[in-house]
N, C-alpha and C positions, 0 to 999 in steps of 0.2 A: 802172276800171269803164267798160264800153262802154254807151252808151245811144243808141237810135235816136231821131233828132230829125227831124221832118218839117214843123214849123211854127215861125214866129218866136216864138210864145209858149212853145213847148217849149224852144227854144234859150235864150231869156231866163231861164227858170226854171232850166235847167241851169247857166247862167253864174252866176246868183245863188247857187245851192247851193254851187258851187265857191268862190265868193268868201267866203261865210260860213264854209265849212269851213277856209279859209285864214286866217280871222280878219282880213280886210281890209274896211275900210269902202268905200262907193262913192267917197267923196272920195279916199281913198288910192289906189284903183285908177285913178281918173281922173288923178291926179298921176303915177302910174307910167307912163302912156301919153301924157301931154301933152294930155289932153282935159279937158272940164268934167264935173263930177259929174252934171249933167243928161243927159249923153250915156250914162253908165253906167245911170242910171235908165231912160232910154228903151229901151236894149237889154234890160234885165231885164224891162221891161213887155211886150216882144214887139213893139215898134213896128217897122215894116217898112222905115223909111227909113235904116237904118244902112249906112254905107259898108263895103264889104268890107275895106278897109285897116284901118279902126277895129276891126272884128270880129276880124281876125287879130292885131292888137296886144293886144286883151283876152285872147284865147285864149293867146297867148304869155306874157302877164303872169301868168296863172293856171296856167301849166304844163299847158295842155290841147292836145291835137291834134285836128284835124278830119280824118276819113276819109270817103271816099265809097264806096258800093257800089251795085250794081245792085239795084233794087227787085224783090222777089219778087212774081210774078203769081199764085202758088198760092192765096192767100187771097181769097175773094170779098167779104170784109168791107170796106165803104166806109170805115171808120175807118182801115184800113191804107193807104188811098190818100192821105189828108191828114194 
């Protein structure tokens, strides 16, 4: 399932959904990547201070890929910008 993510909050929600689908607790995910449970909680809440390295570890542990694409300028809707 591909999902467009443009904010830290959207990313956190997507990670939380993937974790729950996998049946993994925040504590279990944290242990898998060698971090604290509060780090996972912070990511899922959309806090912006997450290190890229930590985010990549979380994505790998959840078998997720991150892809980038050019933003479409066709839509004048301000919600598409953010």
